[in-house]
SEFI-974500 format. One line per 5 residues: their letters; for each residue x, y, z of C-alpha. Coordinates in Angstrom, 2 decimals. Layout:
a = X Y Z | ...
This chain:
xxxxx = -3.24 7.56 86.58 | -1.84 4.15 85.83 | 1.92 4.17 86.21 | 3.76 3.16 83.05 | 6.31 0.44 83.19
xxxxx = 9.71 1.26 81.77 | 10.20 0.19 78.17 | 12.04 -3.07 78.05 | 14.87 -3.11 75.56 | 15.07 -6.19 73.37
xxxxx = 18.51 -6.81 71.89 | 18.45 -8.37 68.42 | 21.65 -10.19 67.50 | 23.56 -8.25 64.85 | 24.31 -9.91 61.55
xxxxx = 27.82 -11.26 61.35 | 30.24 -9.48 59.01 | 29.63 -10.51 55.41 | 33.17 -10.46 54.12 | 33.30 -12.59 51.01
xxxxx = 29.97 -14.29 51.73 | 28.15 -12.57 48.82 | 30.87 -13.26 46.22 | 29.57 -16.72 45.13 | 26.11 -15.29 44.54
xxxxx = 27.51 -12.49 42.35 | 29.63 -14.98 40.42 | 26.60 -17.24 39.93 | 24.53 -14.33 38.65 | 27.25 -13.32 36.21
xxxxx = 27.51 -16.94 35.04 | 23.75 -17.09 34.41 | 23.89 -13.85 32.41 | 26.84 -15.14 30.38 | 25.06 -18.45 29.68
xxxxx = 21.91 -16.60 28.57 | 23.92 -14.35 26.25 | 25.82 -17.31 24.77 | 22.66 -19.38 24.29 | 20.80 -16.48 22.72
xxxxx = 23.67 -15.76 20.34 | 24.05 -19.40 19.31 | 20.32 -19.98 18.80 | 19.93 -16.77 16.77 | 23.05 -17.57 14.74
xxxxx = 21.83 -21.09 13.94 | 18.38 -19.78 13.00 | 19.90 -17.09 10.77 | 22.20 -19.60 9.08 | 19.25 -21.95 8.51
xxxxx = 17.28 -19.15 6.85 | 20.26 -18.20 4.68 | 20.81 -21.83 3.67 | 17.16 -22.31 2.78 | 17.12 -19.16 0.67
xxxxx = 20.43 -20.11 -0.98 | 19.16 -23.60 -1.83 | 16.08 -22.09 -3.41 | 18.19 -19.71 -5.51 | 20.54 -22.53 -6.50
xxxxx = 17.61 -24.69 -7.63 | 16.40 -21.88 -9.85 | 19.83 -20.85 -11.17 | 21.12 -24.38 -11.76 | 17.97 -25.37 -13.63
xxxxx = 18.21 -22.30 -15.85 | 21.94 -22.71 -16.49 | 21.60 -26.44 -17.28 | 18.85 -25.54 -19.74 | 21.06 -22.90 -21.38
xxxxx = 23.94 -25.35 -21.71 | 21.80 -28.14 -23.16 | 19.78 -25.92 -25.50 | 22.29 -26.18 -28.35 | 23.29 -29.83 -28.06
xxxxx = 21.35 -30.67 -31.24 | 23.13 -28.13 -33.50 | 26.39 -30.03 -34.22 | 24.50 -33.24 -35.04 | 22.05 -31.27 -37.20
xxxxx = 24.87 -29.84 -39.34 | 26.26 -33.30 -40.00 | 22.97 -34.17 -41.73 | 23.18 -31.05 -43.93 | 24.71 -32.10 -47.31
xxxxx = 26.77 -28.98 -47.94 | 28.75 -29.32 -44.69 | 30.18 -32.81 -45.44 | 30.70 -31.63 -49.02 | 32.87 -28.74 -47.80
xxxxx = 34.97 -31.13 -45.71 | 35.49 -33.21 -48.87 | 36.48 -30.23 -51.06 | 37.73 -27.47 -48.72 | 39.22 -25.48 -51.61
xxxxx = 35.81 -24.88 -53.28 | 35.29 -21.18 -52.49 | 31.73 -21.15 -53.80 | 30.79 -24.06 -51.55 | 32.58 -22.40 -48.63
xxxxx = 30.59 -19.21 -49.15 | 27.35 -21.22 -49.23 | 28.27 -22.96 -45.95 | 29.16 -19.60 -44.36 | 25.75 -18.18 -45.22
xxxxx = 23.98 -21.36 -44.10 | 25.80 -21.26 -40.75 | 24.88 -17.58 -40.34 | 21.19 -18.38 -40.85 | 21.21 -21.36 -38.48
xxxxx = 23.11 -19.33 -35.85 | 20.60 -16.46 -36.07 | 17.65 -18.87 -35.75 | 19.10 -20.85 -32.85 | 20.26 -17.74 -30.95
xxxxx = 23.82 -18.87 -30.37 | 26.78 -16.47 -30.53 | 28.81 -18.26 -33.19 | 28.73 -21.45 -35.28 | 31.69 -22.76 -37.29
xxxxx = 33.13 -25.86 -39.02 | 36.75 -27.08 -38.66 | 38.64 -29.65 -40.73 | 40.35 -32.71 -39.29 | 43.43 -30.65 -38.44
xxxxx = 41.51 -28.11 -36.36 | 41.51 -25.25 -38.90 | 38.30 -23.26 -39.30 | 36.84 -23.74 -42.83 | 33.51 -21.90 -42.44
xxxxx = 31.97 -19.68 -39.77 | 28.76 -17.77 -39.16 | 30.81 -14.59 -38.55 | 32.90 -14.87 -41.70 | 32.09 -11.24 -42.66
xxxxx = 32.81 -9.69 -39.23 | 36.07 -8.49 -37.62 | 37.70 -11.08 -35.38 | 36.23 -14.07 -37.25 | 37.61 -17.52 -36.58
xxxxx = 37.70 -18.27 -40.32 | 41.13 -19.68 -41.22 | 42.30 -19.89 -37.58 | 44.13 -22.97 -36.32 | 42.22 -24.02 -33.18
xxxxx = 43.66 -27.50 -32.81 | 45.11 -26.63 -29.39 | 41.72 -25.75 -27.88 | 40.41 -28.45 -25.50 | 36.97 -28.68 -27.10
xxxxx = 38.60 -29.42 -30.51 | 40.93 -32.01 -29.00 | 38.04 -33.71 -27.14 | 35.84 -33.76 -30.24 | 38.56 -35.30 -32.42
xxxxx = 39.51 -37.82 -29.75 | 36.19 -38.62 -28.06 | 33.54 -37.43 -30.52 | 32.23 -34.54 -28.34 | 33.74 -31.66 -26.44
xxxxx = 32.70 -28.94 -23.96 | 34.75 -25.93 -22.93 | 34.37 -22.49 -21.37 | 36.95 -19.87 -22.14 | 37.89 -16.58 -23.75
xxxxx = 37.76 -16.53 -27.56 | 41.12 -16.46 -29.33 | 40.01 -13.85 -31.87 | 36.95 -12.18 -30.28 | 38.46 -11.95 -26.75
xxxxx = 34.96 -12.60 -25.39 | 34.25 -15.53 -23.03 | 31.72 -18.18 -23.99 | 30.70 -21.81 -23.69 | 31.84 -24.04 -26.60
xxxxx = 30.14 -27.26 -27.74 | 31.87 -29.42 -30.36 | 30.85 -32.51 -32.33 | 33.04 -34.67 -34.57 | 31.79 -35.27 -38.15
xxxxx = 32.69 -38.87 -39.02 | 30.11 -39.99 -41.52 | 31.80 -42.56 -43.79 | 35.32 -41.92 -42.37 | 37.11 -42.19 -39.01
xxxxx = 37.17 -38.38 -38.73 | 36.50 -35.69 -41.24 | 35.99 -32.54 -39.23 | 34.42 -30.78 -36.25 | 31.33 -28.59 -35.86
xxxxx = 31.49 -26.12 -32.94 | 28.96 -23.71 -31.46 | 29.72 -20.89 -29.03 | 27.05 -19.96 -26.44 | 27.04 -16.56 -24.69
xxxxx = 26.26 -16.91 -20.97 | 26.49 -13.20 -20.16 | 22.69 -12.87 -20.27 | 22.41 -15.43 -17.48 | 25.11 -13.57 -15.56
xxxxx = 23.20 -10.29 -15.87 | 20.03 -12.01 -14.59 | 21.97 -13.21 -11.51 | 22.64 -9.61 -10.46 | 18.92 -9.09 -9.80
xxxxx = 18.99 -11.70 -7.02 | 20.22 -11.07 -3.44 | 23.77 -12.06 -2.56 | 26.61 -12.83 -4.95 | 26.64 -15.69 -7.47
xxxxx = 29.76 -17.32 -8.97 | 30.33 -20.14 -11.46 | 33.53 -22.10 -10.78 | 35.15 -24.45 -13.33 | 36.98 -27.71 -12.75
xxxxx = 40.24 -25.89 -11.95 | 38.61 -23.84 -9.17 | 38.65 -20.64 -11.26 | 35.65 -18.27 -11.21 | 34.46 -17.97 -14.83
xxxxx = 31.17 -16.14 -14.27 | 30.25 -13.89 -11.32 | 27.99 -11.03 -10.35 | 31.13 -9.20 -9.14 | 33.68 -8.23 -11.77
xxxxx = 36.57 -8.45 -9.30 | 35.97 -12.20 -8.88 | 36.12 -13.16 -12.57 | 38.98 -15.33 -13.81 | 40.52 -15.64 -10.34
xxxxx = 41.08 -19.05 -8.68 | 39.88 -19.79 -5.17 | 43.31 -21.31 -4.43 | 46.64 -20.94 -6.28 | 46.94 -23.24 -9.32
xxxxx = 49.56 -25.99 -9.25 | 52.26 -26.41 -11.90 | 50.27 -28.90 -14.03 | 47.22 -26.65 -14.08 | 49.30 -23.64 -15.04
xxxxx = 50.90 -25.57 -17.88 | 47.45 -26.62 -19.14 | 46.23 -23.00 -18.91 | 49.23 -21.76 -20.88 | 48.59 -24.38 -23.57
xxxxx = 44.83 -24.01 -24.03 | 44.50 -20.32 -22.96 | 40.98 -20.61 -21.52 | 41.20 -17.35 -19.55 | 42.75 -15.07 -22.15
xxxxx = 45.21 -12.59 -20.66 | 43.89 -12.86 -17.08 | 46.61 -12.81 -14.41 | 44.87 -15.57 -12.37 | 45.59 -13.78 -9.09
xxxxx = 44.17 -16.04 -6.33 | 41.26 -14.72 -4.27 | 41.63 -14.00 -0.56 | 39.57 -17.12 0.13 | 39.76 -18.93 3.47
xxxxx = 37.51 -21.76 4.60 | 36.54 -21.26 8.25 | 33.86 -23.85 8.94 | 32.14 -26.64 7.02 | 28.42 -26.86 7.82
xxxxx = 27.66 -29.51 5.20 | 29.24 -31.07 2.13 | 28.29 -28.12 -0.07 | 27.80 -25.44 2.63 | 30.78 -23.64 4.14
xxxxx = 31.55 -20.50 6.11 | 34.37 -18.75 4.25 | 36.25 -15.49 4.45 | 36.40 -13.55 1.17 | 38.44 -10.35 1.14
xxxxx = 38.25 -10.26 4.93 | 34.45 -10.62 5.13 | 32.76 -13.77 6.43 | 30.21 -15.23 4.03 | 28.08 -18.35 3.71
xxxxx = 29.07 -20.24 0.54 | 26.45 -22.69 -0.78 | 27.49 -24.71 -3.86 | 25.71 -26.93 -6.37 | 27.34 -29.13 -9.05
xxxxx = 25.77 -28.75 -12.50 | 24.51 -31.77 -14.42 | 25.57 -30.57 -17.88 | 29.13 -29.42 -17.09 | 31.91 -30.16 -14.54
xxxxx = 31.30 -26.83 -12.82 | 30.04 -25.62 -9.47 | 27.42 -22.90 -9.07 | 27.99 -21.03 -5.81 | 25.88 -18.50 -3.91
xxxxx = 27.64 -16.16 -1.42 | 25.63 -14.50 1.39 | 27.12 -11.95 3.77 | 27.04 -13.13 7.39 | 27.30 -9.64 8.89
xxxxx = 23.49 -9.10 9.15 | 23.07 -12.54 10.72 | 25.74 -11.82 13.29 | 24.28 -8.40 14.06 | 20.88 -10.04 14.63
xxxxx = 22.50 -12.73 16.80 | 24.35 -10.05 18.77 | 21.10 -8.18 19.33 | 19.44 -11.40 20.46 | 22.32 -12.01 22.88
xxxxx = 21.89 -8.50 24.29 | 18.16 -9.11 24.65 | 18.79 -12.43 26.40 | 21.29 -10.71 28.69 | 18.79 -8.01 29.58
xxxxx = 16.03 -10.58 30.13 | 18.21 -12.66 32.44 | 19.26 -9.51 34.29 | 15.61 -8.58 34.78 | 14.83 -12.08 36.06
xxxxx = 17.72 -11.89 38.49 | 16.58 -8.47 39.67 | 13.07 -9.83 40.19 | 14.53 -12.74 42.14 | 16.60 -10.34 44.26
xxxxx = 13.51 -8.20 44.84 | 11.51 -11.26 45.96 | 14.35 -12.30 48.23 | 14.54 -8.82 49.71 | 10.79 -8.84 50.18
xxxxx = 10.97 -12.16 51.99 | 13.76 -10.84 54.14 | 11.72 -7.73 54.85 | 8.76 -9.91 55.86 | 10.94 -11.82 58.29
xxxxx = 12.27 -8.58 59.69 | 8.73 -7.28 59.99 | 7.71 -10.36 61.96 | 10.68 -9.84 64.26 | 9.71 -6.20 64.74
xxxxx = 6.14 -7.20 65.46 | 7.36 -9.60 68.12 | 9.41 -6.81 69.71 | 6.48 -4.42 69.56 | 4.17 -7.05 71.06
xxxxx = 6.49 -7.35 74.05 | 6.14 -3.59 74.67 | 2.49 -3.41 73.67 | 1.08 -2.71 77.15 | 3.24 0.35 77.73
xxxxx = 3.55 1.73 74.17 | 0.08 1.06 72.72 | -1.20 4.61 72.94 | 2.09 6.05 71.60 | 2.15 3.56 68.71
xxxxx = -1.45 4.41 67.77 | -0.73 8.15 67.82 | 2.47 7.81 65.79 | 0.75 5.44 63.37 | -1.94 8.01 62.76
xxxxx = 0.70 10.68 62.19 | 2.57 8.46 59.75 | -0.61 7.67 57.85 | -1.45 11.35 57.61 | 2.07 12.17 56.37
xxxxx = 1.93 9.32 53.90 | -1.40 10.55 52.53 | 0.02 14.06 52.15 | 3.07 12.72 50.32 | 0.93 10.65 47.96
xxxxx = -1.32 13.66 47.34 | 1.71 15.89 46.73 | 3.16 13.37 44.26 | -0.14 13.20 42.40 | -0.38 16.99 42.26
xxxxx = 3.22 17.28 40.99 | 2.60 14.75 38.22 | -0.69 16.45 37.35 | 1.03 19.84 37.30 | 3.79 18.67 34.95
xxxxx = 1.29 17.04 32.62 | -1.05 20.03 32.56 | 1.90 22.39 32.05 | 2.95 20.50 28.96 | -0.62 20.41 27.64
xxxxx = -1.13 24.15 28.29 | 2.18 25.00 26.64 | 1.35 22.99 23.52 | -2.28 24.25 23.25 | -1.56 27.91 24.02
xxxxx = -0.16 28.83 20.60 | -3.03 27.38 18.47 | -5.60 28.86 20.87 | -3.99 32.28 20.54 | -4.08 31.98 16.76
xxxxx = -7.74 30.90 16.87 | -8.59 33.93 19.00 | -6.82 36.24 16.53 | -8.59 34.64 13.58 | -12.00 34.82 15.30
xxxxx = -11.54 38.53 16.12 | -10.44 39.13 12.53 | -13.51 37.22 11.31 | -15.78 39.54 13.30 | -14.18 42.63 11.74
xxxxx = -14.38 41.11 8.26 | -18.04 40.19 8.86 | -18.81 43.80 9.72 | -17.21 44.81 6.43 | -19.27 42.17 4.57
xxxxx = -16.10 40.38 3.36 | -17.68 36.94 3.47 | -14.97 35.17 1.47 | -12.31 36.31 3.90 | -14.54 35.29 6.81
xxxxx = -14.94 31.85 5.25 | -11.15 31.63 4.88 | -10.68 32.51 8.57 | -13.23 29.89 9.57 | -11.41 27.34 7.44
xxxxx = -8.16 28.23 9.22 | -9.89 27.92 12.59 | -11.08 24.45 11.58 | -7.51 23.56 10.63 | -6.38 24.84 14.02
xxxxx = -8.92 22.58 15.72 | -7.57 19.64 13.74 | -4.09 20.66 14.77 | -5.16 20.73 18.43 | -6.40 17.16 18.04
xxxxx = -3.11 16.12 16.53 | -1.18 17.93 19.27 | -3.05 16.05 22.00 | -2.38 12.77 20.21 | 1.31 13.74 20.07
xxxxx = 1.36 14.06 23.87 | 0.51 10.35 23.90 | 3.30 9.88 21.41 | 5.78 11.40 23.90 | 4.66 8.99 26.59
xxxxx = 4.99 5.89 24.44 | 8.09 6.98 22.51 | 6.54 6.12 19.16 | 7.51 7.70 15.84 | 5.56 10.48 14.13
xxxxx = 4.04 9.73 10.71 | 6.28 11.66 8.31 | 5.16 13.02 4.94 | 6.53 15.51 2.38 | 5.82 19.04 3.68
xxxxx = 6.44 22.34 1.90 | 8.61 24.53 4.16 | 7.20 27.84 2.89 | 3.67 26.70 3.79 | 4.74 25.47 7.25
xxxxx = 6.46 28.82 7.96 | 3.41 30.73 6.72 | 1.14 28.73 9.09 | 3.49 29.41 12.00 | 3.45 33.15 11.15
xxxxx = -0.33 33.15 11.50 | -0.01 31.68 14.99 | 2.43 34.38 16.20 | 1.01 37.23 14.11 | -0.63 38.94 17.08
xxxxx = 2.51 38.75 19.26 | 4.83 39.96 16.46 | 2.52 42.89 15.67 | 2.32 43.84 19.33 | 6.13 43.93 19.75
xxxxx = 6.62 45.42 16.24 | 8.88 42.65 15.02 | 9.89 42.49 11.35 | 9.70 38.92 10.06 | 11.93 37.97 7.11
xxxxx = 11.54 34.61 5.33 | 13.99 33.20 2.77 | 13.37 29.67 1.46 | 15.60 28.65 -1.45 | 14.37 27.06 -3.63
xxxxx = 10.71 27.96 -3.22 | 9.73 24.27 -3.61 | 12.05 23.17 -0.78 | 10.28 20.39 1.14 | 11.11 18.19 4.12
xxxxx = 9.91 14.88 5.52 | 7.99 15.96 8.64 | 4.65 15.88 10.45 | 2.69 19.07 9.77 | 1.39 19.74 13.27
xxxxx = 4.71 18.85 14.93 | 6.80 21.11 12.66 | 4.26 23.93 13.00 | 4.41 23.64 16.79 | 8.23 23.76 16.75
xxxxx = 8.36 26.80 14.44 | 5.69 28.65 16.39 | 7.49 28.00 19.67 | 10.88 29.17 18.33 | 9.33 32.28 16.75
xxxxx = 7.40 33.14 19.93 | 10.56 32.73 22.05 | 12.45 35.03 19.65 | 9.65 37.65 19.81 | 9.67 37.55 23.63
xxxxx = 13.48 37.94 23.65 | 13.35 41.08 21.43 | 10.79 43.04 23.49 | 13.42 45.49 24.78 | 15.82 45.30 21.82
xxxxx = 16.35 48.45 19.69 | 16.28 46.38 16.49 | 13.57 43.71 16.27 | 14.11 41.43 13.26 | 13.09 37.78 13.15
xxxxx = 14.66 35.91 10.22 | 13.93 32.41 8.91 | 16.22 30.82 6.29 | 16.02 27.37 4.68 | 18.56 25.73 2.37
xxxxx = 19.73 22.29 1.27 | 22.55 21.14 3.52 | 25.75 21.52 1.54 | 24.45 24.23 -0.82 | 22.26 24.34 -3.96
xxxxx = 24.11 21.44 -5.60 | 23.13 19.01 -2.82 | 20.87 16.11 -3.67 | 17.15 16.51 -3.15 | 17.04 13.46 -0.91
xxxxx = 19.73 14.80 1.46 | 19.21 17.12 4.44 | 17.65 20.57 4.88 | 18.79 23.26 7.34 | 16.20 25.72 8.68
xxxxx = 17.50 28.55 10.90 | 15.53 30.90 13.14 | 17.55 33.97 14.25 | 16.68 37.09 16.20 | 18.34 40.37 17.16
xxxxx = 17.72 40.01 20.89 | 20.24 39.78 23.73 | 20.99 36.11 23.00 | 20.96 33.08 25.32 | 22.46 33.53 28.78
xxxxx = 25.78 31.62 29.10 | 24.59 29.86 32.26 | 21.51 28.50 30.47 | 23.02 27.63 27.07 | 24.56 24.26 28.14
xxxxx = 21.25 23.22 29.79 | 18.91 24.84 27.29 | 17.08 21.64 26.33 | 16.53 20.40 29.90 | 13.03 20.56 31.49
xxxxx = 12.07 23.70 33.46 | 15.21 25.66 32.51 | 14.19 29.28 31.82 | 15.03 32.86 32.77 | 11.51 34.12 32.20
xxxxx = 9.75 35.52 35.29 | 7.36 33.25 37.19 | 4.09 32.82 35.30 | 5.62 33.77 31.93 | 7.25 30.47 31.04
xxxxx = 7.65 26.92 32.32 | 10.85 25.92 30.54 | 9.17 23.08 28.63 | 8.84 24.56 25.13 | 12.36 23.82 23.91
xxxxx = 12.31 20.36 25.52 | 9.13 19.47 23.65 | 10.41 21.07 20.43 | 13.67 19.09 20.54 | 11.73 15.88 21.17
xxxxx = 9.42 16.63 18.22 | 12.39 17.27 15.90 | 14.06 14.02 17.01 | 10.83 12.13 16.31 | 11.04 13.52 12.73
xxxxx = 14.60 12.13 12.30 | 16.13 15.58 12.81 | 18.16 17.64 15.26 | 17.67 21.00 16.96 | 20.64 23.02 18.19
xxxxx = 21.14 26.57 19.46 | 23.97 29.09 19.59 | 24.63 32.79 20.09 | 25.63 34.90 17.10 | 28.78 37.02 17.20
xxxxx = 26.76 40.01 15.98 | 24.24 39.52 18.78 | 21.06 37.53 19.07 | 20.31 33.82 19.18 | 20.19 31.28 16.39
xxxxx = 18.28 27.98 16.39 | 19.03 25.53 13.54 | 16.70 22.64 12.63 | 18.22 19.81 10.57 | 15.56 17.67 8.83
xxxxx = 15.56 15.07 6.02 | 14.66 16.50 2.62 | 11.45 15.26 1.02 | 11.86 12.85 -1.91 | 8.40 13.57 -3.36
xxxxx = 7.86 16.84 -5.29 | 5.06 19.15 -4.14 | 3.55 21.02 -7.09 | 2.21 24.60 -7.32 | 3.81 25.96 -4.14
xxxxx = 2.88 29.39 -2.79 | 5.43 32.13 -3.40 | 7.28 32.81 -0.13 | 8.76 36.08 1.00 | 12.44 36.17 -0.02
xxxxx = 15.36 38.39 0.91 | 19.01 38.36 -0.09 | 21.37 35.98 1.74 | 24.83 37.06 2.74 | 27.72 34.55 2.77
xxxxx = 28.13 34.94 6.54 | 24.46 34.37 7.38 | 23.65 31.94 10.27 | 22.40 29.34 7.79 | 25.68 29.49 5.85
xxxxx = 27.58 29.05 9.10 | 25.37 26.08 10.04 | 26.03 24.48 6.63 | 29.77 24.87 7.11 | 29.53 23.07 10.44
């Protein structure tokens, strides 16, 4: 025997105390994360603002072109009336009632043809001599309008334009005026009133808010009624005096808007605060009038998107830093490994056989651990698959046995019906297996309108054998009979079958075995059809054990004996309900038994010719009524 040398101990210098040595690295990492979040937010905000500006410019091009066309469409009317003989004749003899009546009717015809709101003629003093609405209440006929700006401008400059509320009609409109001066310095004025409310109604079909602002900074047209006839800023004394004299806004109080300019992005693009909400205001000056057309877009969606981008950038930078730390740790581990190898090489002659034996043991243990991990993962996966496939397979077995009995009795139609149901079960099995992939990838189930009475009837077929064996009475009450939900057929059927089977198992030793399913609109019969639907499954068993109730929807939580249950059914059911935009909750009833309530979105589409479900009376203190009150 070769004597072994004593193992030589190699002392490796210990690392010095760290203290505050790692603080700069942590601060640097936090700074990188903050810079990534700030950059992501700023880039997303600028991109969102650019998209909003582009869309606003496009809308302004369309709206300004249409509004300019509406304002210029009637420019020819005043000049046209000057060339009509009866109009200058009326200005020469205003007391001729027959001539005045002829001019009234002529103006009515021209107004109807042109499509304007009102057309009228005023004398040199600003008094209305003839009007297209002479026979209607609130006519301007005989009114002194000399104080109106469009009359003053026409008499002084030859033409006038004005937007304001009518003195007699109390309706806002755009006024065009033209001085009649043929043969004399001034003889009268022809005015036409244009209704812009049609254009305003068309604006409401576009995204965002639209406002038309006059030369005083007062909103005269808007898609929001609360903005009309309100100035962006308080009017000064001269403007208020002019408003009191010409009365362009009727009886409006001219309460200033809560308008604050926060940032100017361009000459006509600003970030403003309106009623406490930040908005992007994009303006355009009209060619045909001294007004500004403004589009307001809410900045909240842009900021939410920018915030989400900042969060994403933060997470990405965090992941990069973690990868860098992992690489650094790996490099450090490699260096440590090289140091260990050097130490082991020094003791190689004396420890070689021991190292080989221990290495073999470690490899064997590692292989066993890897094998055990694989078997555990395979067991969990197969348990979930078996649990999900067991109920349809049981139903298929029941249907096949029933088909054999029906075949012996020569009831071929019923046999064909059972075979059709078996085929549907096979399709359901295919969908169930595809849903297991859905769980892994966290994708959403395809939802469609589904009749609750039909889904409950299909689930009853699946548990028919078990309920008959335990002698359970099943009661179904769906009100109304056409009650439908947005769900996936196979997923909802699997959830109902699992809840009904659990209830049947719980009532095996109960003296009273009643399984009850109720479905109602959340909030009662008067609730909207596109609201929520509550579906309750109650039993008369011993209820849920208090120790399990808080952890009921956790994996592998069950009080069933070994081999009878895996504790995965309720976990899978809750996940299926969540994938259908619903919730699943459980509670014990005061009268005994358990109650499971499924909350699902109601179907918008109407399903015709539903089958007639089994119905029973509903008491005010039923579990479904209690769930609705919650």
